[in-house]
PDB file of N, CA, C and O in Angstrom:
ATOM      1  N   UNK A   1     133.179 194.462 110.698  1.00  0.00           N
ATOM      2  CA  UNK A   1     132.760 193.618 110.114  1.00  0.00           C
ATOM      3  C   UNK A   1     130.987 193.723 110.024  1.00  0.00           C
ATOM      4  O   UNK A   1     130.253 194.107 110.935  1.00  0.00           O
ATOM      5  N   UNK A   2     130.557 193.252 108.623  1.00  0.00           N
ATOM      6  CA  UNK A   2     129.303 193.242 108.326  1.00  0.00           C
ATOM      7  C   UNK A   2     128.952 191.516 107.679  1.00  0.00           C
ATOM      8  O   UNK A   2     129.454 190.968 106.697  1.00  0.00           O
ATOM      9  N   UNK A   3     127.993 191.023 108.579  1.00  0.00           N
ATOM     10  CA  UNK A   3     127.716 189.722 108.037  1.00  0.00           C
ATOM     11  C   UNK A   3     126.182 189.852 107.528  1.00  0.00           C
ATOM     12  O   UNK A   3     125.272 190.428 108.123  1.00  0.00           O
ATOM     13  N   UNK A   4     126.099 189.019 105.992  1.00  0.00           N
ATOM     14  CA  UNK A   4     125.004 188.570 105.237  1.00  0.00           C
ATOM     15  C   UNK A   4     124.504 187.220 105.713  1.00  0.00           C
ATOM     16  O   UNK A   4     125.315 186.296 105.634  1.00  0.00           O
ATOM     17  N   UNK A   5     123.229 186.944 106.223  1.00  0.00           N
ATOM     18  CA  UNK A   5     122.513 185.569 106.350  1.00  0.00           C
ATOM     19  C   UNK A   5     121.166 185.807 104.972  1.00  0.00           C
ATOM     20  O   UNK A   5     120.383 186.667 104.568  1.00  0.00           O
ATOM     21  N   UNK A   6     121.567 184.495 104.700  1.00  0.00           N
ATOM     22  CA  UNK A   6     120.310 183.856 103.655  1.00  0.00           C
ATOM     23  C   UNK A   6     119.583 183.007 104.471  1.00  0.00           C
ATOM     24  O   UNK A   6     120.176 182.007 104.877  1.00  0.00           O
ATOM     25  N   UNK A   7     118.474 183.174 104.790  1.00  0.00           N
ATOM     26  CA  UNK A   7     117.721 182.200 105.111  1.00  0.00           C
ATOM     27  C   UNK A   7     117.742 182.348 106.979  1.00  0.00           C
ATOM     28  O   UNK A   7     117.656 181.404 107.764  1.00  0.00           O
ATOM     29  N   UNK A   8     117.860 183.602 107.277  1.00  0.00           N
ATOM     30  CA  UNK A   8     117.736 184.008 108.830  1.00  0.00           C
ATOM     31  C   UNK A   8     116.214 183.280 109.573  1.00  0.00           C
ATOM     32  O   UNK A   8     116.179 182.792 110.703  1.00  0.00           O
ATOM     33  N   UNK A   9     115.546 183.329 109.028  1.00  0.00           N
ATOM     34  CA  UNK A   9     114.147 183.079 109.522  1.00  0.00           C
ATOM     35  C   UNK A   9     114.117 181.222 110.419  1.00  0.00           C
ATOM     36  O   UNK A   9     113.503 180.720 111.361  1.00  0.00           O
ATOM     37  N   UNK A  10     115.168 180.765 109.421  1.00  0.00           N
ATOM     38  CA  UNK A  10     114.650 179.518 110.034  1.00  0.00           C
ATOM     39  C   UNK A  10     115.751 178.648 111.011  1.00  0.00           C
ATOM     40  O   UNK A  10     116.917 179.013 111.158  1.00  0.00           O
ATOM     41  N   UNK A  11     115.159 177.410 111.663  1.00  0.00           N
ATOM     42  CA  UNK A  11     115.691 177.357 112.778  1.00  0.00           C
ATOM     43  C   UNK A  11     117.761 177.288 112.658  1.00  0.00           C
ATOM     44  O   UNK A  11     118.424 178.048 113.363  1.00  0.00           O
ATOM     45  N   UNK A  12     118.056 176.854 112.236  1.00  0.00           N
ATOM     46  CA  UNK A  12     119.742 177.995 111.918  1.00  0.00           C
ATOM     47  C   UNK A  12     120.125 178.522 111.849  1.00  0.00           C
ATOM     48  O   UNK A  12     121.210 178.779 112.372  1.00  0.00           O
ATOM     49  N   UNK A  13     119.219 179.360 110.797  1.00  0.00           N
ATOM     50  CA  UNK A  13     119.491 180.752 110.565  1.00  0.00           C
ATOM     51  C   UNK A  13     118.765 181.739 111.518  1.00  0.00           C
ATOM     52  O   UNK A  13     118.794 182.895 111.096  1.00  0.00           O
ATOM     53  N   UNK A  14     118.124 181.567 112.696  1.00  0.00           N
ATOM     54  CA  UNK A  14     117.976 182.071 113.819  1.00  0.00           C
ATOM     55  C   UNK A  14     119.246 181.910 115.203  1.00  0.00           C
ATOM     56  O   UNK A  14     119.373 182.733 116.110  1.00  0.00           O
ATOM     57  N   UNK A  15     119.770 181.101 115.094  1.00  0.00           N
ATOM     58  CA  UNK A  15     120.747 180.335 116.318  1.00  0.00           C
ATOM     59  C   UNK A  15     121.975 181.487 115.974  1.00  0.00           C
ATOM     60  O   UNK A  15     122.557 182.306 116.686  1.00  0.00           O
ATOM     61  N   UNK A  16     122.101 181.020 114.063  1.00  0.00           N
ATOM     62  CA  UNK A  16     123.232 182.135 113.687  1.00  0.00           C
ATOM     63  C   UNK A  16     123.150 184.155 113.751  1.00  0.00           C
ATOM     64  O   UNK A  16     124.014 185.029 113.818  1.00  0.00           O
ATOM     65  N   UNK A  17     122.047 184.158 113.702  1.00  0.00           N
ATOM     66  CA  UNK A  17     121.542 185.441 113.674  1.00  0.00           C
ATOM     67  C   UNK A  17     121.976 185.682 115.220  1.00  0.00           C
ATOM     68  O   UNK A  17     122.869 186.473 115.521  1.00  0.00           O
ATOM     69  N   UNK A  18     121.248 184.916 116.165  1.00  0.00           N
ATOM     70  CA  UNK A  18     121.757 184.970 117.763  1.00  0.00           C
ATOM     71  C   UNK A  18     123.223 185.763 117.928  1.00  0.00           C
ATOM     72  O   UNK A  18     123.626 186.903 118.156  1.00  0.00           O
ATOM     73  N   UNK A  19     123.604 184.817 117.745  1.00  0.00           N
ATOM     74  CA  UNK A  19     125.036 185.049 117.850  1.00  0.00           C
ATOM     75  C   UNK A  19     125.713 185.758 117.159  1.00  0.00           C
ATOM     76  O   UNK A  19     126.887 185.919 117.493  1.00  0.00           O
ATOM     77  N   UNK A  20     125.255 186.345 116.097  1.00  0.00           N
ATOM     78  CA  UNK A  20     126.030 187.160 115.662  1.00  0.00           C
ATOM     79  C   UNK A  20     125.896 188.704 116.623  1.00  0.00           C
ATOM     80  O   UNK A  20     126.855 189.371 117.013  1.00  0.00           O
ATOM     81  N   UNK A  21     124.511 188.995 116.836  1.00  0.00           N
ATOM     82  CA  UNK A  21     123.994 189.904 117.519  1.00  0.00           C
ATOM     83  C   UNK A  21     124.613 190.100 118.689  1.00  0.00           C
ATOM     84  O   UNK A  21     125.226 191.124 118.992  1.00  0.00           O
ATOM     85  N   UNK A  22     124.452 189.009 119.455  1.00  0.00           N
ATOM     86  CA  UNK A  22     124.826 189.083 120.977  1.00  0.00           C
ATOM     87  C   UNK A  22     126.251 189.457 121.125  1.00  0.00           C
ATOM     88  O   UNK A  22     126.628 190.110 122.098  1.00  0.00           O
ATOM     89  N   UNK A  23     127.372 188.909 119.825  1.00  0.00           N
ATOM     90  CA  UNK A  23     128.944 189.497 119.864  1.00  0.00           C
ATOM     91  C   UNK A  23     128.840 190.927 119.306  1.00  0.00           C
ATOM     92  O   UNK A  23     129.844 191.582 119.026  1.00  0.00           O
ATOM     93  N   UNK A  24     127.523 191.409 119.147  1.00  0.00           N
ATOM     94  CA  UNK A  24     128.136 192.808 118.579  1.00  0.00           C
ATOM     95  C   UNK A  24     128.381 193.347 116.999  1.00  0.00           C
ATOM     96  O   UNK A  24     128.944 194.338 116.534  1.00  0.00           O
ATOM     97  N   UNK A  25     127.635 192.129 116.374  1.00  0.00           N
ATOM     98  CA  UNK A  25     128.270 191.966 114.850  1.00  0.00           C
ATOM     99  C   UNK A  25     127.475 192.327 113.947  1.00  0.00           C
ATOM    100  O   UNK A  25     126.628 191.530 113.543  1.00  0.00           O
ATOM    101  N   UNK A  26     127.580 193.744 113.375  1.00  0.00           N
ATOM    102  CA  UNK A  26     126.605 194.397 112.208  1.00  0.00           C
ATOM    103  C   UNK A  26     126.148 193.034 111.196  1.00  0.00           C
ATOM    104  O   UNK A  26     126.853 192.286 110.519  1.00  0.00           O
ATOM    105  N   UNK A  27     125.037 193.062 111.359  1.00  0.00           N
ATOM    106  CA  UNK A  27     123.982 191.950 110.684  1.00  0.00           C
ATOM    107  C   UNK A  27     123.397 192.340 109.031  1.00  0.00           C
ATOM    108  O   UNK A  27     123.831 193.474 108.827  1.00  0.00           O
ATOM    109  N   UNK A  28     122.844 192.020 108.161  1.00  0.00           N
ATOM    110  CA  UNK A  28     122.272 192.008 106.993  1.00  0.00           C
ATOM    111  C   UNK A  28     121.429 190.996 107.099  1.00  0.00           C
ATOM    112  O   UNK A  28     122.023 189.982 107.463  1.00  0.00           O
ATOM    113  N   UNK A  29     119.811 190.776 106.864  1.00  0.00           N
ATOM    114  CA  UNK A  29     119.733 189.346 106.747  1.00  0.00           C
ATOM    115  C   UNK A  29     118.250 189.661 105.715  1.00  0.00           C
ATOM    116  O   UNK A  29     117.528 190.648 105.850  1.00  0.00           O
ATOM    117  N   UNK A  30     118.050 188.559 104.700  1.00  0.00           N
ATOM    118  CA  UNK A  30     117.223 188.286 103.827  1.00  0.00           C
ATOM    119  C   UNK A  30     116.203 187.382 104.488  1.00  0.00           C
ATOM    120  O   UNK A  30     116.566 186.388 105.118  1.00  0.00           O
ATOM    121  N   UNK A  31     114.781 187.758 104.335  1.00  0.00           N
ATOM    122  CA  UNK A  31     114.138 186.920 104.815  1.00  0.00           C
ATOM    123  C   UNK A  31     112.414 187.058 104.305  1.00  0.00           C
ATOM    124  O   UNK A  31     112.036 188.185 103.984  1.00  0.00           O
ATOM    125  N   UNK A  32     111.571 186.085 104.253  1.00  0.00           N
ATOM    126  CA  UNK A  32     110.699 186.247 103.621  1.00  0.00           C
ATOM    127  C   UNK A  32     109.185 187.521 104.125  1.00  0.00           C
ATOM    128  O   UNK A  32     108.455 188.322 103.541  1.00  0.00           O
ATOM    129  N   UNK A  33     109.419 186.956 105.690  1.00  0.00           N
ATOM    130  CA  UNK A  33     108.548 188.015 106.460  1.00  0.00           C
ATOM    131  C   UNK A  33     108.997 188.377 107.641  1.00  0.00           C
ATOM    132  O   UNK A  33     109.111 187.339 108.293  1.00  0.00           O
ATOM    133  N   UNK A  34     109.381 189.471 108.405  1.00  0.00           N
ATOM    134  CA  UNK A  34     109.479 189.540 109.708  1.00  0.00           C
ATOM    135  C   UNK A  34     108.902 188.988 110.791  1.00  0.00           C
ATOM    136  O   UNK A  34     109.241 188.999 111.975  1.00  0.00           O
ATOM    137  N   UNK A  35     108.148 188.590 110.333  1.00  0.00           N
ATOM    138  CA  UNK A  35     107.673 187.532 111.460  1.00  0.00           C
ATOM    139  C   UNK A  35     108.598 186.376 112.057  1.00  0.00           C
ATOM    140  O   UNK A  35     108.509 185.968 113.214  1.00  0.00           O
ATOM    141  N   UNK A  36     109.449 185.935 111.155  1.00  0.00           N
ATOM    142  CA  UNK A  36     110.241 184.863 111.489  1.00  0.00           C
ATOM    143  C   UNK A  36     110.775 185.258 112.555  1.00  0.00           C
ATOM    144  O   UNK A  36     110.897 184.393 113.422  1.00  0.00           O
ATOM    145  N   UNK A  37     111.243 186.577 112.859  1.00  0.00           N
ATOM    146  CA  UNK A  37     112.580 186.909 113.412  1.00  0.00           C
ATOM    147  C   UNK A  37     112.006 186.826 114.691  1.00  0.00           C
ATOM    148  O   UNK A  37     111.021 186.095 114.790  1.00  0.00           O
ATOM    149  N   UNK A  38     112.396 187.398 115.666  1.00  0.00           N
ATOM    150  CA  UNK A  38     112.146 187.539 117.227  1.00  0.00           C
ATOM    151  C   UNK A  38     112.064 188.962 117.384  1.00  0.00           C
ATOM    152  O   UNK A  38     112.890 189.751 116.924  1.00  0.00           O
ATOM    153  N   UNK A  39     110.950 189.298 118.108  1.00  0.00           N
ATOM    154  CA  UNK A  39     111.115 190.902 117.962  1.00  0.00           C
ATOM    155  C   UNK A  39     111.975 191.593 119.267  1.00  0.00           C
ATOM    156  O   UNK A  39     111.881 192.733 119.723  1.00  0.00           O
ATOM    157  N   UNK A  40     112.884 190.413 119.705  1.00  0.00           N
ATOM    158  CA  UNK A  40     113.851 191.409 120.492  1.00  0.00           C
ATOM    159  C   UNK A  40     115.129 191.412 119.402  1.00  0.00           C
ATOM    160  O   UNK A  40     116.058 192.151 119.727  1.00  0.00           O
ATOM    161  N   UNK A  41     115.261 190.759 118.296  1.00  0.00           N
ATOM    162  CA  UNK A  41     116.064 191.529 116.905  1.00  0.00           C
ATOM    163  C   UNK A  41     115.877 191.930 116.379  1.00  0.00           C
ATOM    164  O   UNK A  41     116.810 192.333 115.684  1.00  0.00           O
ATOM    165  N   UNK A  42     114.410 192.383 115.975  1.00  0.00           N
ATOM    166  CA  UNK A  42     114.008 193.776 114.870  1.00  0.00           C
ATOM    167  C   UNK A  42     114.139 194.687 115.429  1.00  0.00           C
ATOM    168  O   UNK A  42     113.845 195.549 114.601  1.00  0.00           O
ATOM    169  N   UNK A  43     114.434 195.255 116.469  1.00  0.00           N
ATOM    170  CA  UNK A  43     114.963 196.634 116.532  1.00  0.00           C
ATOM    171  C   UNK A  43     116.320 196.911 117.289  1.00  0.00           C
ATOM    172  O   UNK A  43     116.510 197.709 118.206  1.00  0.00           O
ATOM    173  N   UNK A  44     117.170 196.101 116.713  1.00  0.00           N
ATOM    174  CA  UNK A  44     118.842 196.210 117.183  1.00  0.00           C
ATOM    175  C   UNK A  44     119.472 196.945 116.244  1.00  0.00           C
ATOM    176  O   UNK A  44     119.665 196.529 115.101  1.00  0.00           O
ATOM    177  N   UNK A  45     119.805 197.994 116.631  1.00  0.00           N
ATOM    178  CA  UNK A  45     120.680 199.114 115.477  1.00  0.00           C
ATOM    179  C   UNK A  45     121.467 198.098 114.962  1.00  0.00           C
ATOM    180  O   UNK A  45     122.009 198.494 113.930  1.00  0.00           O
ATOM    181  N   UNK A  46     121.789 196.848 115.265  1.00  0.00           N
ATOM    182  CA  UNK A  46     123.069 196.304 114.261  1.00  0.00           C
ATOM    183  C   UNK A  46     122.332 195.551 113.445  1.00  0.00           C
ATOM    184  O   UNK A  46     122.969 194.709 112.812  1.00  0.00           O
ATOM    185  N   UNK A  47     121.006 195.607 113.242  1.00  0.00           N
ATOM    186  CA  UNK A  47     120.201 194.666 112.481  1.00  0.00           C
ATOM    187  C   UNK A  47     119.673 195.162 110.948  1.00  0.00           C
ATOM    188  O   UNK A  47     118.683 195.878 111.102  1.00  0.00           O
ATOM    189  N   UNK A  48     119.973 195.028 109.724  1.00  0.00           N
ATOM    190  CA  UNK A  48     119.263 195.200 108.611  1.00  0.00           C
ATOM    191  C   UNK A  48     118.246 194.292 108.236  1.00  0.00           C
ATOM    192  O   UNK A  48     118.716 193.162 108.099  1.00  0.00           O
ATOM    193  N   UNK A  49     117.383 194.337 108.081  1.00  0.00           N
ATOM    194  CA  UNK A  49     116.282 193.602 107.361  1.00  0.00           C
ATOM    195  C   UNK A  49     115.996 193.997 105.972  1.00  0.00           C
ATOM    196  O   UNK A  49     115.690 195.102 105.524  1.00  0.00           O
ATOM    197  N   UNK A  50     116.199 192.581 105.234  1.00  0.00           N
ATOM    198  CA  UNK A  50     115.346 192.900 103.573  1.00  0.00           C
ATOM    199  C   UNK A  50     114.388 192.056 103.662  1.00  0.00           C
ATOM    200  O   UNK A  50     114.540 191.027 104.320  1.00  0.00           O
ATOM    201  N   UNK A  51     113.239 192.333 103.022  1.00  0.00           N
ATOM    202  CA  UNK A  51     112.334 191.496 103.360  1.00  0.00           C
ATOM    203  C   UNK A  51     112.068 191.053 101.867  1.00  0.00           C
ATOM    204  O   UNK A  51     111.642 191.876 101.057  1.00  0.00           O
ATOM    205  N   UNK A  52     112.304 189.846 101.541  1.00  0.00           N
ATOM    206  CA  UNK A  52     112.024 189.271 100.067  1.00  0.00           C
ATOM    207  C   UNK A  52     112.036 187.627  99.883  1.00  0.00           C
ATOM    208  O   UNK A  52     112.291 186.837 100.792  1.00  0.00           O
ATOM    209  N   UNK A  53     111.714 187.280  98.541  1.00  0.00           N
ATOM    210  CA  UNK A  53     112.257 185.713  98.239  1.00  0.00           C
ATOM    211  C   UNK A  53     113.367 185.960  97.804  1.00  0.00           C
ATOM    212  O   UNK A  53     113.371 186.901  97.011  1.00  0.00           O
ATOM    213  N   UNK A  54     114.734 185.300  98.080  1.00  0.00           N
ATOM    214  CA  UNK A  54     115.912 185.117  97.649  1.00  0.00           C
ATOM    215  C   UNK A  54     115.613 184.498  96.163  1.00  0.00           C
ATOM    216  O   UNK A  54     116.173 185.100  95.247  1.00  0.00           O
ATOM    217  N   UNK A  55     114.912 183.525  95.850  1.00  0.00           N
ATOM    218  CA  UNK A  55     114.938 182.818  95.027  1.00  0.00           C
ATOM    219  C   UNK A  55     114.197 183.901  93.419  1.00  0.00           C
ATOM    220  O   UNK A  55     113.983 183.535  92.263  1.00  0.00           O
ATOM    221  N   UNK A  56     114.046 184.970  93.952  1.00  0.00           N
ATOM    222  CA  UNK A  56     113.243 185.722  93.064  1.00  0.00           C
ATOM    223  C   UNK A  56     114.588 187.293  92.797  1.00  0.00           C
ATOM    224  O   UNK A  56     114.587 188.243  92.015  1.00  0.00           O
ATOM    225  N   UNK A  57     115.251 186.988  93.553  1.00  0.00           N
ATOM    226  CA  UNK A  57     116.273 188.270  93.213  1.00  0.00           C
ATOM    227  C   UNK A  57     116.867 188.275  92.020  1.00  0.00           C
ATOM    228  O   UNK A  57     116.907 187.138  91.549  1.00  0.00           O
ATOM    229  N   UNK A  58     117.448 189.266  91.192  1.00  0.00           N
ATOM    230  CA  UNK A  58     118.070 189.286  90.130  1.00  0.00           C
ATOM    231  C   UNK A  58     119.515 189.075  90.266  1.00  0.00           C
ATOM    232  O   UNK A  58     119.769 188.657  91.395  1.00  0.00           O
ATOM    233  N   UNK A  59     120.523 189.207  89.550  1.00  0.00           N
ATOM    234  CA  UNK A  59     122.022 189.009  89.607  1.00  0.00           C
ATOM    235  C   UNK A  59     121.954 190.639  90.187  1.00  0.00           C
ATOM    236  O   UNK A  59     121.808 190.592  91.408  1.00  0.00           O
ATOM    237  N   UNK A  60     122.008 191.900  89.747  1.00  0.00           N
ATOM    238  CA  UNK A  60     122.023 193.065  90.652  1.00  0.00           C
ATOM    239  C   UNK A  60     121.106 193.181  92.065  1.00  0.00           C
ATOM    240  O   UNK A  60     121.392 194.079  92.856  1.00  0.00           O
ATOM    241  N   UNK A  61     120.527 192.697  92.222  1.00  0.00           N
ATOM    242  CA  UNK A  61     120.203 192.421  93.721  1.00  0.00           C
ATOM    243  C   UNK A  61     120.870 192.072  94.551  1.00  0.00           C
ATOM    244  O   UNK A  61     121.050 192.486  95.697  1.00  0.00           O
ATOM    245  N   UNK A  62     121.518 190.799  93.661  1.00  0.00           N
ATOM    246  CA  UNK A  62     122.641 189.679  94.702  1.00  0.00           C
ATOM    247  C   UNK A  62     123.640 191.084  95.055  1.00  0.00           C
ATOM    248  O   UNK A  62     124.007 191.471  96.164  1.00  0.00           O
ATOM    249  N   UNK A  63     123.857 191.533  94.038  1.00  0.00           N
ATOM    250  CA  UNK A  63     125.135 192.434  93.662  1.00  0.00           C
ATOM    251  C   UNK A  63     124.903 193.097  95.160  1.00  0.00           C
ATOM    252  O   UNK A  63     125.557 192.870  96.178  1.00  0.00           O
ATOM    253  N   UNK A  64     123.805 193.959  94.993  1.00  0.00           N
ATOM    254  CA  UNK A  64     123.594 195.416  96.117  1.00  0.00           C
ATOM    255  C   UNK A  64     123.587 194.502  97.353  1.00  0.00           C
ATOM    256  O   UNK A  64     124.144 194.951  98.355  1.00  0.00           O
ATOM    257  N   UNK A  65     123.002 193.217  97.422  1.00  0.00           N
ATOM    258  CA  UNK A  65     122.961 192.667  98.897  1.00  0.00           C
ATOM    259  C   UNK A  65     124.577 192.325  99.348  1.00  0.00           C
ATOM    260  O   UNK A  65     124.868 192.001 100.499  1.00  0.00           O
ATOM    261  N   UNK A  66     125.166 192.401  98.698  1.00  0.00           N
ATOM    262  CA  UNK A  66     126.578 191.976  99.305  1.00  0.00           C
ATOM    263  C   UNK A  66     127.679 192.825  99.017  1.00  0.00           C
ATOM    264  O   UNK A  66     128.742 192.499  99.545  1.00  0.00           O
ATOM    265  N   UNK A  67     127.670 193.875  98.276  1.00  0.00           N
ATOM    266  CA  UNK A  67     128.625 194.672  98.547  1.00  0.00           C
ATOM    267  C   UNK A  67     128.751 195.436  99.417  1.00  0.00           C
ATOM    268  O   UNK A  67     129.673 196.217  99.180  1.00  0.00           O
ATOM    269  N   UNK A  68     128.285 195.599 100.304  1.00  0.00           N
ATOM    270  CA  UNK A  68     129.226 196.088 101.863  1.00  0.00           C
ATOM    271  C   UNK A  68     128.903 195.196 102.550  1.00  0.00           C
ATOM    272  O   UNK A  68     128.308 195.295 103.623  1.00  0.00           O
ATOM    273  N   UNK A  69     129.225 194.300 102.062  1.00  0.00           N
ATOM    274  CA  UNK A  69     129.220 192.615 103.359  1.00  0.00           C
ATOM    275  C   UNK A  69     130.741 192.012 103.467  1.00  0.00           C
ATOM    276  O   UNK A  69     131.442 192.259 102.486  1.00  0.00           O
ATOM    277  N   UNK A  70     131.156 191.498 104.187  1.00  0.00           N
ATOM    278  CA  UNK A  70     132.674 190.927 105.108  1.00  0.00           C
ATOM    279  C   UNK A  70     132.356 189.598 104.524  1.00  0.00           C
ATOM    280  O   UNK A  70     133.035 188.994 103.693  1.00  0.00           O
ATOM    281  N   UNK A  71     131.069 189.165 105.145  1.00  0.00           N
ATOM    282  CA  UNK A  71     131.122 187.447 105.097  1.00  0.00           C
ATOM    283  C   UNK A  71     129.428 187.255 104.457  1.00  0.00           C
ATOM    284  O   UNK A  71     128.566 188.122 104.598  1.00  0.00           O
ATOM    285  N   UNK A  72     129.264 186.253 103.918  1.00  0.00           N
ATOM    286  CA  UNK A  72     127.605 185.598 103.513  1.00  0.00           C
ATOM    287  C   UNK A  72     127.705 184.493 103.935  1.00  0.00           C
ATOM    288  O   UNK A  72     128.656 183.810 103.554  1.00  0.00           O
ATOM    289  N   UNK A  73     126.626 183.895 104.985  1.00  0.00           N
ATOM    290  CA  UNK A  73     126.307 183.332 105.328  1.00  0.00           C
ATOM    291  C   UNK A  73     124.818 182.520 104.522  1.00  0.00           C
ATOM    292  O   UNK A  73     123.920 183.172 103.989  1.00  0.00           O
ATOM    293  N   UNK A  74     124.847 181.054 104.598  1.00  0.00           N
ATOM    294  CA  UNK A  74     123.523 180.687 104.042  1.00  0.00           C
ATOM    295  C   UNK A  74     123.469 179.578 104.578  1.00  0.00           C
ATOM    296  O   UNK A  74     124.160 178.561 104.635  1.00  0.00           O
ATOM    297  N   UNK A  75     121.743 180.251 105.282  1.00  0.00           N
ATOM    298  CA  UNK A  75     121.239 179.006 106.127  1.00  0.00           C
ATOM    299  C   UNK A  75     120.051 178.414 104.924  1.00  0.00           C
ATOM    300  O   UNK A  75     119.275 177.518 105.254  1.00  0.00           O
ATOM    301  N   UNK A  76     120.019 178.916 103.756  1.00  0.00           N
ATOM    302  CA  UNK A  76     119.125 177.933 103.081  1.00  0.00           C
ATOM    303  C   UNK A  76     118.774 176.631 103.519  1.00  0.00           C
ATOM    304  O   UNK A  76     119.533 175.959 104.218  1.00  0.00           O
ATOM    305  N   UNK A  77     117.586 176.219 103.117  1.00  0.00           N
ATOM    306  CA  UNK A  77     117.109 174.836 103.289  1.00  0.00           C
ATOM    307  C   UNK A  77     115.844 174.605 102.578  1.00  0.00           C
ATOM    308  O   UNK A  77     115.552 175.256 101.575  1.00  0.00           O
ATOM    309  N   UNK A  78     115.182 173.809 103.012  1.00  0.00           N
ATOM    310  CA  UNK A  78     113.892 173.419 102.599  1.00  0.00           C
ATOM    311  C   UNK A  78     112.840 173.296 103.299  1.00  0.00           C
ATOM    312  O   UNK A  78     113.303 173.602 104.398  1.00  0.00           O
ATOM    313  N   UNK A  79     111.550 173.031 103.513  1.00  0.00           N
ATOM    314  CA  UNK A  79     110.897 172.729 104.076  1.00  0.00           C
ATOM    315  C   UNK A  79     110.435 171.238 104.345  1.00  0.00           C
ATOM    316  O   UNK A  79     110.277 170.278 103.591  1.00  0.00           O
ATOM    317  N   UNK A  80     110.272 171.421 105.783  1.00  0.00           N
ATOM    318  CA  UNK A  80     109.749 169.672 106.290  1.00  0.00           C
ATOM    319  C   UNK A  80     108.783 169.400 105.886  1.00  0.00           C
ATOM    320  O   UNK A  80     107.991 169.378 106.828  1.00  0.00           O
ATOM    321  N   UNK A  81     108.187 169.094 104.758  1.00  0.00           N
ATOM    322  CA  UNK A  81     107.258 168.511 104.668  1.00  0.00           C
ATOM    323  C   UNK A  81     107.414 167.980 103.494  1.00  0.00           C
ATOM    324  O   UNK A  81     108.477 168.062 102.878  1.00  0.00           O
ATOM    325  N   UNK A  82     106.220 167.290 102.988  1.00  0.00           N
ATOM    326  CA  UNK A  82     106.223 165.953 101.700  1.00  0.00           C
ATOM    327  C   UNK A  82     106.827 167.242 100.297  1.00  0.00           C
ATOM    328  O   UNK A  82     107.774 167.047  99.535  1.00  0.00           O
ATOM    329  N   UNK A  83     106.038 168.336 100.330  1.00  0.00           N
ATOM    330  CA  UNK A  83     106.286 169.000  98.900  1.00  0.00           C
ATOM    331  C   UNK A  83     107.727 169.583  99.276  1.00  0.00           C
ATOM    332  O   UNK A  83     108.545 169.613  98.356  1.00  0.00           O
ATOM    333  N   UNK A  84     108.171 170.108 100.695  1.00  0.00           N
ATOM    334  CA  UNK A  84     109.287 170.674 100.239  1.00  0.00           C
ATOM    335  C   UNK A  84     110.946 169.445 100.137  1.00  0.00           C
ATOM    336  O   UNK A  84     112.011 169.657  99.556  1.00  0.00           O
ATOM    337  N   UNK A  85     110.466 168.131 101.027  1.00  0.00           N
ATOM    338  CA  UNK A  85     111.650 167.121 100.569  1.00  0.00           C
ATOM    339  C   UNK A  85     111.348 166.816  98.902  1.00  0.00           C
ATOM    340  O   UNK A  85     112.201 166.918  98.020  1.00  0.00           O
ATOM    341  N   UNK A  86     110.365 166.543  98.763  1.00  0.00           N
ATOM    342  CA  UNK A  86     110.080 165.741  97.615  1.00  0.00           C
ATOM    343  C   UNK A  86     109.519 166.237  96.300  1.00  0.00           C
ATOM    344  O   UNK A  86     109.367 165.509  95.319  1.00  0.00           O
ATOM    345  N   UNK A  87     109.201 167.605  96.348  1.00  0.00           N
ATOM    346  CA  UNK A  87     108.943 168.865  95.084  1.00  0.00           C
ATOM    347  C   UNK A  87     110.138 168.860  94.070  1.00  0.00           C
ATOM    348  O   UNK A  87     111.251 168.333  94.100  1.00  0.00           O
ATOM    349  N   UNK A  88     109.525 169.597  93.217  1.00  0.00           N
ATOM    350  CA  UNK A  88     110.208 170.007  92.393  1.00  0.00           C
ATOM    351  C   UNK A  88     111.542 171.162  92.847  1.00  0.00           C
ATOM    352  O   UNK A  88     111.228 172.178  93.468  1.00  0.00           O
ATOM    353  N   UNK A  89     113.113 170.887  92.455  1.00  0.00           N
ATOM    354  CA  UNK A  89     113.907 171.552  93.352  1.00  0.00           C
ATOM    355  C   UNK A  89     114.315 172.797  93.310  1.00  0.00           C
ATOM    356  O   UNK A  89     114.508 173.028  92.116  1.00  0.00           O
ATOM    357  N   UNK A  90     114.578 173.808  93.974  1.00  0.00           N
ATOM    358  CA  UNK A  90     114.730 175.046  93.715  1.00  0.00           C
ATOM    359  C   UNK A  90     116.380 175.370  93.618  1.00  0.00           C
ATOM    360  O   UNK A  90     117.319 174.757  94.126  1.00  0.00           O
ATOM    361  N   UNK A  91     116.369 176.388  92.900  1.00  0.00           N
ATOM    362  CA  UNK A  91     117.733 176.959  92.621  1.00  0.00           C
ATOM    363  C   UNK A  91     118.160 178.124  93.378  1.00  0.00           C
ATOM    364  O   UNK A  91     118.059 179.275  92.953  1.00  0.00           O
ATOM    365  N   UNK A  92     118.767 177.716  94.809  1.00  0.00           N
ATOM    366  CA  UNK A  92     119.059 178.836  96.126  1.00  0.00           C
ATOM    367  C   UNK A  92     120.205 179.470  95.548  1.00  0.00           C
ATOM    368  O   UNK A  92     120.566 180.539  96.039  1.00  0.00           O
ATOM    369  N   UNK A  93     120.921 178.913  94.449  1.00  0.00           N
ATOM    370  CA  UNK A  93     122.047 179.770  94.652  1.00  0.00           C
ATOM    371  C   UNK A  93     122.449 180.263  93.251  1.00  0.00           C
ATOM    372  O   UNK A  93     122.267 179.449  92.346  1.00  0.00           O
ATOM    373  N   UNK A  94     123.053 181.662  92.864  1.00  0.00           N
ATOM    374  CA  UNK A  94     123.044 182.177  91.884  1.00  0.00           C
ATOM    375  C   UNK A  94     124.678 182.236  91.566  1.00  0.00           C
ATOM    376  O   UNK A  94     125.530 182.326  92.449  1.00  0.00           O
ATOM    377  N   UNK A  95     124.962 182.165  90.104  1.00  0.00           N
ATOM    378  CA  UNK A  95     126.361 182.378  90.036  1.00  0.00           C
ATOM    379  C   UNK A  95     126.532 183.803  88.995  1.00  0.00           C
ATOM    380  O   UNK A  95     125.898 183.621  87.956  1.00  0.00           O
ATOM    381  N   UNK A  96     127.199 185.095  89.032  1.00  0.00           N
ATOM    382  CA  UNK A  96     127.851 185.762  88.155  1.00  0.00           C
ATOM    383  C   UNK A  96     127.939 185.665  87.184  1.00  0.00           C
ATOM    384  O   UNK A  96     128.641 186.450  86.546  1.00  0.00           O
TER     385      UNK A  96
END
């Protein structure tokens, strides 16, 4: 089984990632920067990291992300800040 996590560097995403890797589940993540992921997870053979901003991915890029995955877990959210909560909303999902 292979799982794709969106938002893996956030508070919830980090916990989900740890649980999956601890259980030996092959995991693919999309994050803006590897700095948000613990170094102990970065070198695991079960982890594939894609660095990028998910809100800038097109339909073809999403298709390539999910084609080899059995499960997609979205941990996307907003920043805990005035701008993050009250700023212009972002479209965090795509439809085919």
